[in-house]
C-alpha positions as CSV (number, residue, x, y, z in Angstrom):
1,M,123.3,127.7,101.2
2,A,120.8,130.0,99.6
3,S,122.1,132.3,96.8
4,G,123.9,135.4,98.1
5,W,125.1,133.9,101.4
6,K,128.8,133.8,102.1
7,V,130.1,130.3,102.0
8,G,133.6,129.0,101.6
9,A,136.9,131.0,101.8
10,G,137.2,133.8,104.2
11,A,136.4,137.5,104.0
12,R,136.8,139.5,100.7
13,A,136.7,143.2,100.4
14,D,134.1,143.1,97.6
15,D,131.8,141.0,99.9
16,G,131.7,143.9,102.4
17,L,133.6,141.7,104.9
18,R,137.0,142.6,106.2
19,E,139.2,142.5,109.3
20,C,138.0,145.1,111.8
21,P,140.6,147.8,112.8
22,C,139.2,148.1,116.3
23,P,141.9,148.7,118.9
24,A,143.0,145.5,120.6
25,A,141.7,146.8,123.9
26,R,138.2,146.6,122.5
27,V,138.5,143.0,121.6
28,P,137.1,140.8,124.3
29,A,139.6,138.5,126.0
30,A,137.6,135.4,124.9
31,A,138.0,136.4,121.2
32,S,140.9,136.6,118.9
33,R,139.5,138.2,115.7
34,R,136.8,140.7,114.7
35,F,135.4,141.1,111.2
36,C,133.4,144.1,110.0
37,L,130.0,143.5,108.3
38,P,127.7,145.8,106.4
39,A,125.1,147.4,108.7
40,A,122.1,145.3,109.7
41,C,123.2,142.2,107.8
42,C,123.8,140.0,110.8
43,V,121.0,137.8,112.1
44,G,121.2,135.3,114.9
45,S,123.9,134.4,117.4
46,A,125.8,131.4,118.5
47,K,126.6,131.5,122.2
48,G,130.2,130.8,123.0
49,V,131.3,130.6,119.3
50,A,130.5,133.9,117.6
51,K,128.4,136.9,118.3
52,K,127.5,140.3,116.8
53,E,128.7,143.5,118.4
54,S,128.8,147.2,117.5
55,C,131.9,148.5,115.9
56,P,132.6,152.0,117.3
57,S,135.5,152.9,115.0
58,Q,133.7,151.9,111.7
59,R,130.1,152.4,112.8
60,R,129.4,148.9,111.5
61,H,128.6,145.6,113.0
62,C,131.3,143.1,113.9
63,V,131.4,139.4,114.1
64,V,133.5,138.4,117.1
65,T,134.8,134.9,117.0
66,T,136.5,132.7,119.6
67,R,140.1,131.7,119.2
68,D,139.1,128.4,117.6
69,V,136.6,129.7,115.1
70,D,137.5,131.6,111.9
71,L,135.2,133.9,109.9
72,Q,133.9,131.1,107.6
73,Q,132.7,129.0,110.6
74,A,131.3,132.1,112.3
75,L,129.2,132.9,109.3
76,F,127.7,129.4,109.3
77,F,126.9,129.7,113.0
78,L,125.4,133.2,112.7
79,H,123.7,132.7,109.3
80,V,125.2,136.0,108.1
81,P,124.3,136.9,104.5
82,A,127.1,138.6,102.7
83,T,126.5,141.4,100.1
84,P,125.8,139.5,96.8
85,R,127.9,140.4,93.8
86,P,125.8,141.2,90.6
87,L,126.3,138.9,87.7
88,K,128.1,140.2,84.7
89,N,126.3,140.5,81.4
90,S,128.3,137.7,80.0
91,Q,127.2,135.4,82.8
92,L,123.5,136.4,82.3
93,N,123.8,135.6,78.6
94,T,125.1,132.1,79.2
95,M,122.5,131.1,81.7
96,A,120.7,127.9,80.6
97,F,117.6,128.6,82.6
98,T,114.4,129.2,80.7
99,G,112.6,131.3,83.4
100,S,113.7,133.8,85.9
101,R,117.2,133.4,87.4
102,E,115.8,133.1,90.9
103,G,112.5,131.2,90.5
104,M,111.7,129.4,93.8
105,A,115.3,130.0,95.0
106,A,113.8,133.0,96.7
107,Y,112.1,130.5,99.0
108,A,115.1,128.2,99.5
109,G,116.1,127.2,103.0
110,P,119.4,128.3,104.5
111,S,120.8,125.0,103.1
112,L,119.8,123.2,100.0
113,F,119.7,120.0,102.1
114,Q,116.6,121.5,103.8
115,P,113.1,121.9,102.3
116,H,112.2,125.1,100.7
117,R,109.8,127.5,102.5
118,A,107.1,125.9,100.4
119,R,104.4,126.9,102.7
120,D,105.2,130.6,102.2
121,A,105.4,130.0,98.4
122,I,102.0,128.4,98.3
123,R,100.4,131.2,100.4
124,D,102.0,133.9,98.2
125,A,100.8,132.2,95.0
126,H,97.3,131.9,96.5
127,K,97.3,135.6,97.4
128,K,98.6,136.5,94.0
129,K,101.8,138.0,95.4
130,I,103.6,135.7,92.9
131,D,102.5,133.8,89.8
132,P,101.1,130.3,90.2
133,I,103.7,127.7,90.9
134,L,104.4,125.8,87.7
135,C,105.1,122.1,88.1
136,Y,105.9,119.1,86.0
137,Y,104.8,115.6,86.9
138,A,107.5,113.0,87.1
139,G,105.7,109.8,86.6
140,L,108.8,107.7,86.0
141,S,111.2,107.0,88.8
142,S,114.2,108.2,86.7
143,V,117.2,110.0,88.2
144,P,118.7,110.8,84.8
145,I,115.4,112.4,83.6
146,T,115.2,114.5,86.8
147,R,118.7,115.6,86.3
148,F,118.1,116.4,82.6
149,L,115.0,118.6,83.4
150,A,116.4,120.4,86.4
151,P,118.0,123.3,84.5
152,M,114.7,124.0,82.8
153,N,113.6,126.0,85.8
154,Y,110.3,124.6,86.6
155,D,109.0,126.0,89.9
156,A,108.3,122.5,91.2
157,V,108.5,118.8,90.3
158,W,105.9,116.3,91.5
159,I,107.7,113.0,92.1
160,D,105.2,110.2,92.0
161,W,106.4,107.7,94.6
162,E,102.9,106.3,94.9
163,H,102.6,105.0,91.4
164,S,106.1,104.1,90.4
165,S,108.7,101.4,91.1
166,C,110.6,103.8,93.2
167,N,112.5,102.9,96.4
168,V,113.5,105.2,99.2
169,E,117.0,105.8,97.9
170,T,115.9,106.6,94.3
171,M,113.2,109.0,95.7
172,T,115.8,110.7,97.9
173,T,118.3,111.0,94.9
174,M,115.5,112.5,92.7
175,V,114.7,115.1,95.4
176,H,118.4,116.1,95.7
177,E,118.9,116.2,91.9
178,A,115.8,118.5,91.6
179,I,117.1,120.9,94.3
180,F,120.8,120.9,93.6
181,M,120.9,120.7,89.8
182,S,118.4,123.6,89.6
183,Q,120.4,125.6,92.2
184,G,117.3,125.8,94.4
185,R,115.0,127.0,91.7
186,T,112.8,123.9,91.8
187,I,110.8,122.7,94.8
188,P,110.4,119.0,94.9
189,W,107.1,117.5,96.0
190,V,106.8,113.8,96.7
191,R,103.5,111.9,96.5
192,V,104.0,109.3,99.2
193,P,102.6,105.8,98.9
194,G,99.6,106.0,101.2
195,H,99.6,107.4,104.8
196,D,102.6,105.5,106.1
197,H,104.3,107.4,108.9
198,A,107.8,106.2,107.8
199,A,107.2,107.1,104.1
200,I,106.2,110.7,105.1
201,G,109.3,111.0,107.2
202,Y,111.6,109.7,104.4
203,A,110.2,112.3,101.9
204,L,110.6,115.2,104.4
205,D,114.0,114.1,105.5
206,A,115.1,114.1,101.9
207,G,114.1,117.8,101.7
208,A,110.8,117.6,99.9
209,S,107.3,118.8,100.5
210,I,104.7,116.1,100.5
211,V,101.6,115.1,98.6
212,V,99.4,112.6,100.5
213,P,96.8,110.7,98.4
214,Q,93.3,109.5,99.4
215,V,92.7,111.6,102.5
216,D,89.0,110.9,103.3
217,T,88.5,111.6,107.0
218,V,89.5,114.0,109.7
219,E,91.4,111.2,111.5
220,Q,93.5,110.5,108.4
221,A,94.3,114.2,108.0
222,K,95.3,114.5,111.6
223,H,97.6,111.5,111.2
224,V,99.2,113.0,108.2
225,V,100.0,116.3,109.9
226,S,101.2,114.5,113.0
227,A,103.6,112.4,110.9
228,A,104.9,115.5,109.2
229,K,105.5,117.8,112.2
230,F,108.0,117.9,115.1
231,G,106.9,118.6,118.7
232,S,103.8,118.1,120.8
233,K,102.5,121.7,120.2
234,Q,101.4,120.5,116.7
235,N,100.7,117.0,117.9
236,G,103.8,116.0,116.0
237,T,105.2,112.5,116.0
238,R,107.9,112.9,113.4
239,S,111.3,111.5,114.4
240,A,114.2,114.0,114.3
241,P,116.9,112.6,112.0
242,P,120.2,112.9,113.8
243,F,122.5,113.3,110.8
244,R,120.3,114.0,107.8
245,L,121.4,117.6,108.4
246,I,125.1,118.2,109.5
247,P,125.4,120.0,112.8
248,Y,126.6,123.5,112.5
249,L,126.9,123.2,108.7
250,T,123.5,122.4,107.1
251,D,121.2,122.5,110.2
252,M,120.9,126.2,110.6
253,A,117.5,127.7,111.2
254,Y,116.2,130.3,108.8
255,D,114.7,132.2,111.7
256,S,117.1,132.7,114.5
257,R,114.3,133.1,117.0
258,N,113.4,129.4,116.7
259,D,115.3,126.2,116.6
260,V,115.8,124.2,113.4
261,H,112.9,121.8,114.0
262,K,110.4,124.5,114.6
263,C,111.6,126.2,111.4
264,L,111.4,122.9,109.4
265,N,107.7,122.6,110.5
266,D,107.1,126.0,108.8
267,Q,109.1,125.1,105.7
268,A,107.8,122.0,104.0
269,A,104.2,122.1,102.8
270,I,101.5,119.5,103.1
271,M,99.2,118.9,100.1
272,I,96.3,116.4,100.5
273,Q,94.4,114.8,97.7
274,I,90.6,114.3,97.9
275,E,90.0,111.4,95.6
276,S,86.6,110.1,96.4
277,L,83.1,111.3,97.1
278,E,82.4,109.1,100.1
279,G,85.8,107.5,100.8
280,G,84.9,104.4,98.8
281,F,82.9,103.1,95.8
282,S,79.5,104.7,95.6
283,S,76.6,104.6,93.2
284,P,76.7,107.1,90.4
285,H,73.2,108.0,91.4
286,S,74.3,109.4,94.8
287,T,73.7,113.2,94.7
288,V,75.9,115.6,96.7
289,M,74.4,119.0,95.7
290,L,75.2,122.1,97.7
291,S,73.8,124.1,94.9
292,K,72.4,123.7,91.4
293,P,75.1,122.2,89.2
294,Q,76.3,124.5,86.4
295,T,77.1,123.3,82.9
296,P,80.7,122.4,82.9
297,D,83.2,124.0,80.5
298,P,84.7,121.1,78.4
299,H,87.8,123.2,77.9
300,T,88.7,123.4,81.6
301,R,88.0,119.7,82.4
302,G,84.8,120.7,84.1
303,F,86.4,122.9,86.7
304,P,84.4,126.1,87.3
305,S,85.8,129.6,87.4
306,R,85.4,131.8,90.5
307,Q,82.7,133.7,88.6
308,Q,80.7,130.6,88.1
309,E,81.1,129.6,91.7
310,S,79.8,133.0,92.9
311,K,76.7,132.7,90.9
312,S,75.9,129.3,92.5
313,R,76.1,130.5,96.1
314,G,72.7,132.0,96.2
315,V,71.0,128.8,95.3
316,K,69.3,126.9,98.2
317,S,71.4,124.1,99.6
318,Q,70.2,120.5,98.8
319,E,72.0,118.2,101.1
320,S,71.9,114.5,100.1
321,R,71.8,111.3,102.0
322,A,75.5,111.0,101.3
323,D,76.1,114.3,103.1
324,Q,74.2,113.1,106.1
325,V,75.7,109.6,106.4
326,S,79.1,109.0,104.9
327,G,81.2,111.9,106.2
328,T,84.2,111.0,104.0
329,G,85.9,112.2,100.9
330,I,84.5,115.4,99.3
331,N,81.5,115.1,101.6
332,N,83.9,115.5,104.6
333,L,86.3,118.2,103.2
334,D,84.7,121.0,105.2
335,A,85.3,119.1,108.5
336,I,88.9,118.2,107.5
337,L,89.8,121.8,106.7
338,T,88.0,123.1,109.9
339,E,89.8,120.6,112.2
340,V,93.2,120.3,110.5
341,P,94.3,123.9,109.6
342,D,97.9,122.8,109.0
343,I,97.0,121.4,105.6
344,D,98.5,123.9,103.2
345,I,96.9,123.0,99.9
346,V,94.3,120.7,98.5
347,W,94.2,118.8,95.2
348,L,91.0,117.3,93.7
349,G,92.0,113.8,92.4
350,S,89.4,113.8,89.6
351,L,90.6,110.5,88.1
352,D,90.2,108.4,91.3
353,A,87.1,110.3,92.3
354,R,85.4,109.5,89.1
355,V,86.4,105.8,89.3
356,S,85.2,105.6,92.8
357,M,81.8,107.0,91.7
358,N,81.7,104.3,88.9
359,F,82.0,106.9,86.1
360,K,84.2,106.5,83.0
361,A,87.5,108.4,83.6
362,A,89.0,108.4,80.1
363,F,90.9,111.5,79.1
364,G,89.0,113.5,76.5
365,D,85.6,112.5,77.8
366,P,83.3,115.4,78.6
367,W,82.9,114.6,82.3
368,D,79.5,116.3,82.4
369,E,77.4,113.9,84.5
370,P,75.2,115.8,86.9
371,E,76.4,113.9,89.9
372,W,80.0,114.6,89.0
373,V,79.3,118.3,88.4
374,A,77.6,118.5,91.8
375,A,80.5,116.8,93.5
376,R,83.0,119.0,91.8
377,D,81.0,122.1,92.7
378,K,80.9,121.1,96.3
379,F,84.6,120.7,96.4
380,F,85.2,124.2,95.2
381,Q,82.7,125.7,97.4
382,V,84.4,124.3,100.4
383,I,87.8,125.4,99.1
384,D,86.5,128.9,98.7
385,K,84.9,128.9,102.1
386,H,88.2,128.1,103.8
387,D,90.2,130.3,101.4
388,K,92.5,127.3,100.9
389,P,95.0,127.1,98.0
390,Y,94.1,124.7,95.3
391,G,96.3,122.7,93.0
392,G,95.7,120.6,89.9
393,F,96.6,119.7,86.3
394,A,96.4,122.6,83.8
395,F,98.1,121.5,80.6
396,V,99.1,124.1,77.9
397,T,99.5,121.9,74.8
398,P,97.0,119.8,72.8
399,P,95.4,117.3,73.1
400,W,95.5,117.8,76.9
401,G,94.9,121.6,76.9
402,T,95.5,124.9,75.2
403,P,97.1,128.2,76.3
404,E,93.6,129.7,76.5
405,T,92.2,126.9,78.8
406,F,95.4,127.1,80.9
407,A,95.1,130.8,81.4
408,K,91.5,130.4,82.5
409,A,92.3,127.5,84.9
410,S,95.2,129.3,86.4
411,E,93.1,132.2,87.6
412,R,92.1,130.2,90.7
413,M,95.1,127.9,91.1
414,A,98.1,128.4,93.3
415,F,99.8,125.2,91.9
416,C,99.6,124.2,88.3
417,T,101.0,121.0,86.9
418,V,101.5,122.0,83.3
419,S,103.5,119.1,81.9
420,A,104.7,115.5,82.5
421,D,107.6,113.4,81.4
422,V,105.2,110.6,80.4
423,M,103.2,112.8,78.2
424,H,106.2,113.9,76.2
425,L,107.5,110.4,75.9
426,M,104.1,109.3,74.6
427,N,104.9,111.5,71.6
428,L,107.5,109.0,70.5
429,S,104.7,106.8,69.2
430,N,103.6,109.7,67.0
431,D,107.1,110.1,65.6
432,M,107.1,106.4,64.6
433,R,103.6,106.8,63.0
434,V,104.6,109.8,60.9
435,A,107.9,108.2,59.9
436,K,106.1,105.0,58.6
437,E,103.5,107.2,56.8
438,E,106.3,109.1,55.0
439,I,108.1,105.9,54.1
440,A,104.8,104.6,52.6
441,K,104.3,107.8,50.6
442,S,107.9,107.7,49.3
443,R,107.4,104.2,48.0
444,G,104.2,104.9,46.2
445,G,101.6,104.3,48.9
446,A,98.4,102.4,47.9
447,N,99.1,102.7,44.2
448,G,102.3,100.7,44.4
449,D,104.2,103.3,42.3
450,K,107.7,103.4,43.5
451,K,109.5,106.8,43.6
452,D,113.2,107.5,43.5
453,V,114.5,108.0,47.0
454,V,117.8,109.7,47.5
455,V,119.6,108.1,50.4
456,G,123.1,109.5,49.9
457,N,124.8,112.5,48.3
458,G,127.7,110.7,46.6
459,N,130.3,111.1,49.4
460,G,129.0,108.6,51.8
461,A,126.6,110.9,53.8
462,T,122.9,110.1,54.0
463,N,120.0,112.5,54.1
464,G,119.5,113.8,57.6
465,S,122.9,112.9,58.8
466,G,124.8,115.3,61.1
């Protein structure tokens, strides 16, 4: 359940819930108990089980339950939030979280077994109602690492199911660890392996939002959305899992006006990755200019600012043969976003896109080829045309980035992947290098002059021991 909702043992006076003193005559024959609630805190109804009624004697609302349903069960049926108790200072001081206490818990579903309202979070970040969503990339299919990082309060984790030796059960466990061990503060996103209908369903059933790689055509985008949605109104073909959510316990709808499946359609978000120019390997001499390419900023991996984009819009369009013929990848992004509006956010897969264009894709290279700059510019022009949220890597530490380059990149990004487990593990090699250099220095280095090295303090302890 989301933070601040009454779950567990029955009514407590400090929760604002108590037995209603209404005269027995006012209690309907079909009910055995009434409970008073703070005004306007009850949403929803459960016909035949529990309902909300006015409380004349106390001028409050009442939950009226049947003889077989107690208050705890009624609150689950009605989705009634209780008055949250403020944390004491001592509790605040012992919180292990590095960011805000709430984080993405503000967008949590009514049960942590459900996906967050990630679509709302992405829209709010895009509209600058909240800060960009800060994510770390989980490149290793490791449940212990996911559990270890959960209390660090990242807004999101990107679980790379596409490029890891991860099975369905491990992926599901990582999703649950991210949600539950962060107390709902972290939204899990799963990059699924391809466009497989079942894989998309597995990730969504686990409670994640999805990242779908290599979406090149309108048909592929429609298939992705169909696999992710319930119901024919959205051309949905997703199968409803019968017991992934427990009836009357974790399957409550966050909006009582709709059923749970319609709500789930509006909760989990869909991110697509555009990872090619033409949906396949093309010549590096193919031009894709919508405008005159700008000189890329090497500190932002070649991604232009909104100011740079606005300067380019007045330049006359120069459509290429690739624009006219291929209709896939970056060249087809406009059609994809026009015909498939249920896509929530787009990621430019620069690494794969450059490889598909036969360019070098090594990290640290300038990435300044005119054809690449033109393709990148076209991507951002289409994103801006559709006012669609954009996500990508924006690292904050050298050699991958700096705080200054991150601040610049985050101006236009709704979703920023700022760190990665694999990046920090790579630093282990640097630790070994430094250790070997220091040993060499302590033993005289190239001169061969040995120095006295203290390895103990006379009582059995060694330098550096705890």
